[in-house]
C-alpha positions in Angstrom: -24.7 12.3 128.3 -27.2 14.2 130.9 -27.1 11.0 133.4 -24.3 9.8 134.9 -23.5 5.8 134.2 -24.9 6.5 130.8 -21.8 6.4 128.8 -21.2 3.0 129.8 -24.9 1.5 128.6 -24.7 -1.3 125.7 -24.2 -0.1 122.7 -27.7 1.1 121.3 -29.1 2.2 124.6 -30.2 5.4 126.0 -31.3 6.5 128.8 -34.6 8.1 127.6 -35.7 5.1 125.6 -39.2 4.8 125.8 -40.5 2.2 128.7 -43.7 0.5 127.8 -46.6 0.5 130.2 -49.9 -1.9 130.2 -50.9 -4.9 132.3 -49.7 -8.1 133.0 -53.0 -10.5 131.9 -52.1 -8.3 128.2 -48.4 -9.2 128.6 -49.2 -13.4 129.1 -51.9 -12.5 126.2 -49.2 -10.6 123.6 -46.6 -13.3 124.3 -49.2 -16.7 123.9 -50.1 -14.8 120.3 -46.4 -14.6 119.3 -44.9 -17.2 120.6 -48.0 -20.0 120.6 -46.6 -23.6 120.7 -43.2 -22.6 121.9 -42.6 -24.0 125.6 -43.1 -21.4 127.9 -42.4 -23.4 131.0 -40.6 -26.8 131.7 -41.3 -28.5 135.1 -40.4 -32.4 135.7 -39.2 -32.1 132.5 -42.8 -31.6 131.1 -42.8 -28.1 128.7 -45.8 -26.1 128.6 -46.3 -23.9 125.8 -47.6 -20.5 125.9 -51.0 -21.3 124.0 -51.2 -24.2 126.4 -50.2 -21.6 129.7 -52.8 -18.8 128.6 -55.3 -21.8 128.2 -55.0 -22.6 132.1 -55.1 -19.8 133.0 -58.2 -18.1 131.1 -59.8 -21.4 133.1 -58.4 -20.0 136.5 -59.6 -16.6 135.6 -62.9 -17.5 134.5 -63.4 -19.6 137.7 -61.8 -16.8 139.8 -64.6 -14.3 138.8 -67.1 -17.1 139.0 -66.5 -17.6 142.6 -66.8 -13.5 143.4 -62.6 -12.7 143.0 -63.0 -10.2 140.9 -62.4 -5.7 141.0 -61.4 -4.7 144.7 -60.4 -8.4 146.1 -57.3 -9.8 147.3 -56.1 -13.3 146.4 -53.6 -15.2 148.4 -50.8 -17.7 147.0 -49.6 -20.1 149.0 -47.6 -22.0 146.9 -43.7 -22.9 145.5 -42.3 -23.2 142.2 -44.8 -25.3 140.2 -46.8 -24.1 136.7 -49.4 -23.5 139.5 -47.6 -20.3 140.9 -47.9 -18.8 137.7 -51.3 -19.8 136.6 -53.2 -18.8 139.4 -50.7 -15.4 139.8 -52.5 -14.4 135.9 -55.5 -16.2 136.7 -56.3 -14.2 139.6 -55.1 -10.8 137.9 -56.7 -11.2 134.7 -60.1 -11.4 136.8 -59.4 -8.2 137.6 -57.9 -8.9 141.1 -54.8 -8.2 142.7 -52.1 -11.3 144.1 -50.9 -11.2 148.1 -47.5 -13.6 148.1 -47.5 -15.5 151.1 -44.1 -17.1 152.1 -43.7 -21.1 152.8 -41.0 -20.1 154.9 -42.6 -17.8 156.7 -43.9 -18.5 160.4 -47.8 -18.3 161.6 -47.1 -14.6 163.0 -46.4 -13.0 159.5 -48.4 -15.2 157.1 -51.2 -14.3 159.6 -50.5 -10.4 159.6 -50.0 -10.4 155.8 -53.2 -12.3 155.6 -55.2 -10.5 158.2 -53.8 -6.8 157.0 -54.5 -7.3 152.9 -58.1 -8.7 153.1 -57.6 -11.7 151.1 -60.2 -14.4 152.5 -59.3 -16.9 149.4 -55.7 -18.8 149.7 -54.8 -21.0 146.8 -52.1 -23.2 148.2 -50.7 -27.2 147.2 -51.6 -30.6 148.5 -48.2 -30.7 149.5 -47.5 -31.8 153.2 -44.9 -28.6 154.0 -47.7 -26.1 152.7 -51.2 -27.3 153.0 -51.2 -27.9 157.5 -50.4 -24.5 157.8 -53.3 -23.1 155.3 -55.5 -25.3 157.2 -55.1 -23.4 160.6 -55.8 -20.4 158.6 -59.2 -21.6 157.8 -60.0 -23.2 161.1 -59.1 -19.4 162.8 -61.7 -17.7 160.6 -58.7 -16.6 158.5 -60.5 -17.1 155.3 -63.4 -18.5 153.4 -62.2 -20.2 150.8 -59.4 -22.7 150.4 -58.3 -23.9 146.8 -56.1 -27.1 146.8 -53.8 -27.5 144.0 -52.7 -31.3 143.7 -49.0 -31.8 143.1 -49.3 -34.8 141.4 -51.2 -32.9 138.2 -47.7 -32.5 137.2 -46.0 -36.1 137.4 -45.4 -37.8 140.7 -42.5 -37.5 142.0 -43.1 -38.9 145.8 -43.0 -35.6 147.2 -45.4 -36.1 150.7 -48.7 -35.3 149.7 -52.2 -35.1 152.1 -55.6 -36.1 151.5 -58.2 -33.1 152.4 -60.4 -32.8 154.8 -64.4 -32.9 154.3 -64.6 -29.8 154.4 -67.3 -27.3 152.5 -64.8 -24.3 152.2 -62.2 -26.5 150.9 -62.0 -27.1 146.9 -59.5 -29.1 145.2 -58.5 -26.8 141.8 -60.1 -29.2 139.3 -63.5 -28.7 141.0 -62.7 -25.3 141.1 -62.4 -24.8 137.5 -65.1 -27.4 136.8 -67.6 -26.3 134.4 -66.3 -23.0 134.1 -67.1 -21.0 130.4 -64.7 -17.8 129.4 -67.4 -14.3 130.0 -68.7 -12.3 126.9 -65.4 -9.6 128.5 -62.9 -9.9 130.6 -62.4 -7.1 133.6 -61.2 -3.9 132.3 -57.7 -3.2 134.2 -56.3 -0.1 134.6 -51.8 0.2 134.5 -52.3 2.2 137.8 -54.4 -0.4 139.2 -52.6 -2.6 142.4 -51.7 -6.5 140.4 -49.4 -7.4 143.8 -49.3 -6.8 147.4 -45.6 -7.9 148.3 -44.4 -7.9 151.8 -41.5 -6.9 152.5 -39.3 -8.6 155.1 -40.1 -5.9 157.9 -36.6 -5.4 159.9 -38.3 -4.1 162.2 -42.3 -4.5 163.4 -44.7 -6.4 161.3 -44.4 -6.9 157.6 -45.6 -4.1 155.4 -47.3 -4.5 151.5 -45.7 -2.4 148.8 -48.2 -2.0 146.4 -47.3 -2.9 143.5 -49.2 -1.7 139.9 -49.5 -3.0 136.5 -47.9 -0.3 135.7 -44.8 -0.6 137.4 -44.0 -4.6 136.9 -44.8 -3.5 132.9 -42.4 -0.6 133.4 -39.8 -3.0 135.0 -39.6 -5.2 132.2 -39.6 -2.7 129.3 -36.8 -1.3 131.6 -35.0 -4.2 131.4 -36.1 -4.7 127.7 -34.3 -1.8 126.9 -30.6 -3.2 128.8 -31.0 -6.3 127.5 -32.0 -5.4 123.9 -28.6 -5.5 122.3 -27.2 -8.4 123.2 -30.4 -10.1 122.8 -30.4 -9.3 119.2 -26.7 -10.1 118.6 -27.9 -13.8 120.0 -30.9 -14.0 118.1 -31.8 -16.9 119.8 -34.9 -18.9 122.9 -32.7 -18.3 126.4 -33.5 -21.3 128.6 -33.9 -19.4 132.2 -33.4 -21.5 135.5 -35.9 -20.6 138.2 -34.7 -21.6 141.6 -35.2 -18.3 142.9 -38.7 -18.7 144.3 -41.5 -16.9 142.5 -43.1 -15.5 145.0 -39.8 -13.3 145.9 -39.8 -9.9 143.5 -36.5 -11.0 142.1 -37.9 -14.1 140.8 -41.3 -13.0 139.6 -39.7 -9.7 137.3 -36.5 -10.6 136.2 -36.9 -14.4 135.6 -40.6 -15.3 135.1 -42.0 -11.5 133.8 -39.2 -11.2 131.6 -38.7 -14.3 130.0 -42.9 -14.9 128.9 -42.2 -11.1 127.5 -39.1 -12.3 125.5 -40.4 -15.8 124.7 -38.2 -17.6 126.6 -38.4 -21.0 128.0 -38.4 -21.0 132.1 -36.7 -23.8 133.2 -38.7 -24.3 136.9 -37.0 -26.3 139.9 -39.0 -26.0 143.4 -35.4 -25.5 145.5 -32.0 -25.1 145.0 -29.8 -28.5 144.6 -26.6 -27.2 143.3 -26.3 -30.3 141.3 -30.0 -30.7 140.0 -28.9 -26.8 138.7 -25.6 -28.0 137.0 -27.6 -31.1 135.3 -29.9 -28.0 134.1 -26.6 -26.0 132.3 -24.4 -29.1 131.8 -26.9 -31.5 130.2 -30.0 -29.5 129.3 -27.6 -26.3 128.1 -29.2 -23.5 129.7 -28.3 -20.3 129.0 -28.7 -17.9 131.9 -29.2 -18.5 135.9 -29.6 -15.4 138.5 -29.5 -16.8 141.4 -28.7 -14.8 145.1 -24.9 -15.2 146.3 -25.4 -18.2 148.5 -26.4 -20.0 145.9 -23.3 -18.8 144.0 -21.1 -19.6 147.7 -22.2 -23.5 146.8 -21.7 -23.7 143.6 -18.1 -21.8 143.7 -17.4 -24.5 146.7 -17.8 -27.4 144.4 -14.7 -29.3 144.4 -14.1 -29.7 140.6 -15.5 -26.4 139.4 -13.0 -25.9 137.1 -13.5 -29.5 135.3 -17.3 -28.4 134.7 -19.0 -27.5 131.5 -20.9 -23.9 131.9 -20.0 -23.9 128.2 -23.9 -22.8 127.6 -24.1 -20.2 130.1 -24.6 -16.8 128.6 -25.4 -14.9 131.6 -24.6 -15.2 134.9 -26.0 -13.1 137.2 -26.5 -12.6 141.7 -29.1 -10.4 142.6 -30.9 -10.1 146.1 -27.8 -9.0 147.9 -24.0 -8.0 147.8 -22.5 -10.6 146.2 -18.7 -11.3 148.2 -15.9 -10.2 145.9 -13.9 -13.5 147.0 -16.9 -16.0 145.5 -16.4 -13.6 142.3 -13.2 -14.1 141.9 -13.3 -17.6 142.3 -16.2 -18.1 140.2 -14.0 -16.3 137.2 -10.6 -17.4 138.1 -12.2 -21.4 137.5 -14.6 -21.1 135.3 -13.8 -17.7 133.0 -17.0 -16.6 133.4 -17.7 -12.5 135.3 -20.1 -13.0 137.9 -22.2 -9.5 137.7 -24.3 -7.8 140.0 -27.1 -5.8 140.2 -29.3 -3.7 142.7 -32.9 -3.5 143.2 -35.5 -4.1 146.0 -39.2 -5.4 146.4 -40.3 -1.2 146.6 -38.8 -0.7 142.8 -40.5 -4.3 141.2 -36.9 -4.2 141.6 -35.6 -2.5 138.7 -32.6 -0.4 140.3 -29.0 -1.0 138.7 -27.0 -3.0 136.5 -23.6 -3.9 135.6 -22.8 -3.0 132.0 -20.6 -5.5 130.6 -18.6 -3.6 128.5 -17.9 -0.7 131.1 -15.1 -0.7 133.6 -14.0 -3.0 135.8 -15.1 -1.9 139.3 -14.6 -4.9 142.3 -17.7 -4.3 144.9 -19.8 -2.5 142.6 -23.6 -2.5 141.6 -23.3 -1.0 138.4 -24.9 2.1 137.1 -28.6 3.2 137.2 -30.9 1.7 134.4 -32.5 3.8 132.1 -35.1 5.4 132.8 -34.6 5.3 137.0 -33.0 8.4 138.9 -30.8 7.7 141.5 -29.0 9.6 144.0 -27.3 9.9 147.3 -28.7 11.5 150.5 -27.6 13.0 153.5 -28.9 10.3 156.3 -29.3 13.2 158.9 -31.9 14.9 156.1 -32.8 13.4 153.0 -33.4 16.5 151.2 -29.3 17.1 150.9 -27.7 15.7 147.9 -24.3 14.6 148.7 -22.1 14.8 145.9 -20.0 11.8 144.2 -17.8 9.9 146.9 -19.9 10.3 149.6 -21.6 8.1 151.7 -25.4 8.5 151.9 -29.2 7.3 151.6 -30.0 5.9 148.1 -33.2 7.8 147.0 -34.7 6.3 143.5 -37.2 7.7 141.8 -39.0 5.9 138.4 -42.1 4.1 136.7 -41.1 1.1 138.1 -41.4 2.4 141.9 -44.5 1.5 144.3 -47.0 4.4 145.3 -46.8 3.5 148.9 -47.8 0.5 151.3 -51.6 -0.8 151.9 -52.9 0.4 155.0 -49.4 2.1 155.7 -50.0 6.0 155.2 -47.9 7.3 157.8 -44.7 4.6 156.8 -45.7 5.6 153.0 -45.0 9.5 153.5 -42.2 9.0 155.9 -40.9 7.0 152.8 -41.0 9.8 150.1 -39.1 12.7 149.8 -41.3 14.4 146.8 -41.7 11.8 144.7 -38.7 10.0 145.3 -38.1 7.0 147.2 -35.7 6.3 150.4 -34.4 3.0 150.0 -32.4 2.7 153.5 -29.5 1.5 151.2 -26.3 3.1 152.3 -23.7 3.3 149.9 -22.0 6.2 146.8 -21.9 6.9 143.5 -18.1 7.4 142.4 -17.2 9.8 139.4 -18.0 7.4 136.9 -21.8 6.8 137.8 -21.0 3.3 139.6 -23.0 2.9 142.6 -21.5 0.8 145.5 -23.6 -0.8 148.7 -22.0 -0.3 152.0 -25.0 -1.7 154.2 -28.8 -1.6 155.1 -29.4 2.0 156.9 -31.1 -0.2 159.5 -27.8 -2.7 160.3 -25.3 -0.1 160.6 -23.7 -0.6 164.2 -22.4 2.7 165.9 -18.7 1.7 167.4 -17.4 4.1 169.5 -18.6 7.2 168.2 -17.7 6.0 164.2 -20.3 4.0 161.5 -19.7 0.5 161.1 -21.0 -1.2 157.6 -21.4 -5.3 158.5 -21.2 -5.9 154.9 -18.3 -4.3 154.4 -16.5 -6.7 157.3 -18.2 -9.7 155.5 -16.0 -8.6 152.5 -12.9 -9.1 153.8 -14.0 -12.0 156.4 -15.0 -13.8 152.8 -11.2 -13.5 151.6 -10.1 -15.8 154.9 -9.9 -19.5 153.1 -11.6 -21.1 155.6 -14.5 -19.6 155.6 -17.8 -20.6 153.7 -20.1 -18.3 155.1 -20.7 -15.4 157.1 -23.4 -13.0 158.6 -21.5 -10.0 161.3 -24.1 -8.0 163.3 -23.7 -5.3 166.6 -23.4 -6.4 170.0 -23.4 -4.6 173.0 -20.2 -3.6 174.1 -20.1 -1.5 177.4 -16.9 0.9 176.3 -17.6 1.3 172.6 -21.4 1.1 173.0 -21.4 -1.4 170.0 -18.9 -3.6 168.5 -19.2 -6.2 165.5 -19.3 -9.9 166.1 -18.6 -12.4 163.1 -20.7 -15.8 163.0 -19.2 -17.8 160.4 -19.5 -21.3 158.9 -16.4 -23.1 157.5 -15.2 -24.8 154.3 -15.5 -29.2 154.5 -12.4 -29.5 156.2 -11.1 -26.3 157.9 -10.3 -26.1 160.9 -11.8 -23.1 163.7 -9.5 -20.1 164.1 -9.7 -17.7 166.9 -10.9 -14.0 167.2 -7.4 -13.2 167.4 -5.9 -15.1 164.9 -9.0 -13.7 162.6 -8.3 -10.2 163.8 -5.0 -10.5 162.7 -5.8 -11.8 159.6 -7.7 -8.7 158.9 -5.7 -6.2 160.1 -4.9 -3.3 156.9 -8.1 -4.9 155.1 -10.3 -3.2 158.0 -9.6 -0.4 160.3 -9.2 -1.1 163.7 -12.6 0.5 164.4 -14.4 -2.0 162.3 -12.1 -4.9 163.6 -14.9 -8.0 165.8 -14.5 -8.0 168.8 -16.3 -11.5 169.1 -16.6 -14.5 166.7 -19.0 -17.8 166.6 -18.7 -20.7 164.3 -22.2 -22.4 163.7 -23.3 -25.4 161.6 -25.5 -23.1 159.7 -26.7 -20.0 159.1 -30.2 -18.5 159.2 -31.8 -17.5 155.4 -34.4 -15.5 154.1 -37.2 -17.3 152.1 -34.9 -16.3 148.8 -32.2 -18.0 150.2 -30.3 -15.0 151.2 -28.2 -14.6 154.7 -30.4 -13.0 157.0 -29.4 -10.8 159.5 -32.4 -9.8 160.9 -33.3 -13.7 161.8 -29.5 -14.2 163.4 -30.3 -11.1 165.4 -34.1 -12.3 166.8 -32.4 -15.8 167.3 -29.8 -14.3 169.2 -32.4 -12.2 171.6 -33.7 -15.7 172.3 -31.0 -17.5 173.2 -30.0 -16.1 176.8 -27.0 -17.9 177.0 -25.6 -17.9 173.1 -22.6 -20.7 173.0 -19.9 -18.4 172.0 -16.4 -20.0 170.5 -14.2 -16.9 170.9 -15.1 -13.4 172.1 -14.2 -10.3 174.3 -11.4 -8.4 172.7 -10.3 -4.9 173.0 -8.2 -2.2 170.9 
């Protein structure tokens, strides 16, 4: 074996297995040809077959072409988890254009930047009251020329607040947009190197950057995941029912759930939002087989008072991604349910393939697994990204593979700074052990320098999660006259749990953390801020704290 961790790959899987690249419209067309009448999506108990999905995509693509949205144009999608997303996503791509994802949870400043930076002059949204008012603002400001509005009732009435459309020739319903459209004699030629999606990163400093992800990047990522999961799929030989609560405008759900499921002929069960009981109904009643979530979802499920009495027997795979899973949550789930929650690592810029946890490898709590087939990851010095570090030493993860972005849209300087040759600098800090397993310590930009020592908030959070009263926690750095910076913990409590003091917390953590890592301040909150995909957000918490001139603290100011 020439690549670290390859000895623990599933039986029959090799690092150098062929990676198939193509275009995303072809991925869907091939799936429709192969799976036909099989259900591709289910939404509000309505199944949509592969054949139906392909027909609706072609109708949308023809309409985009008729409207002039073809090669070298960008179309923005401002949509939640309904069939309107995949129909328009693939429709834009089949027309030869590129998609720009806008998050419904973003603020107006970030959304305005994404529209302006991407050059998208056409926006597709929904008549839901949570989306349409913001989209109308973009039209009023002159940021877009055309607004296509999907009507939510097309997928069944559920009583969600919807809005009537203003009388404006620039606003058109989806039905009007596709009315009378005919299929072209030939679809635009698409190359695997064409940009399929501008996926904007969260932007921990400054404005978000648009990662340019090509058709080849996405199909490579799907092929990599296919190679990894092939033995398990052959052994099960069944159609999977995959729960999609994660938002499709996020890279994790887009690739790991939607694209990979369509490639394999699986059924995607779409949920518009995360609701614990709705997810449990999908598992217990509809017999879902695969649920990929983010840590906050698993925290909520692990907190169910009757967790050990719930029926998880249909669930063959339970995965966690998007952020590091607290080890204590994984332990609770394994103890009460008898299932292991597997974590992997990836990011927007890697489409998002990176690492996966081998099912039959050694148990290594806290690890995100080994690098996936076809991907190379190494650890380099934080001060010199050309210097590769030895096993066990912490530094920045670098990655190379056919799934990795070529850079950022309209950002040549940031692109150049993010690469050493053809290896992308991830900004994640971690290490690799002697078996080729990777461990994430933290984000480079989240690191706290306390008294000259590097302190990683994620390590402190992992320790605090072992406290029986803690539901969720975020740790950030705060100014400290003595150390320069020190750690402060923001905690939400489990139902019925009582608050504790900073001294009680430090005593609890003694021995679990070094003295320089112990938090010096503590604050309790009713809830903690999250990213659009549901991850706890240090960046947003720091922003909120900065905006509060006199934040109320429950316990502060200790020194060691």
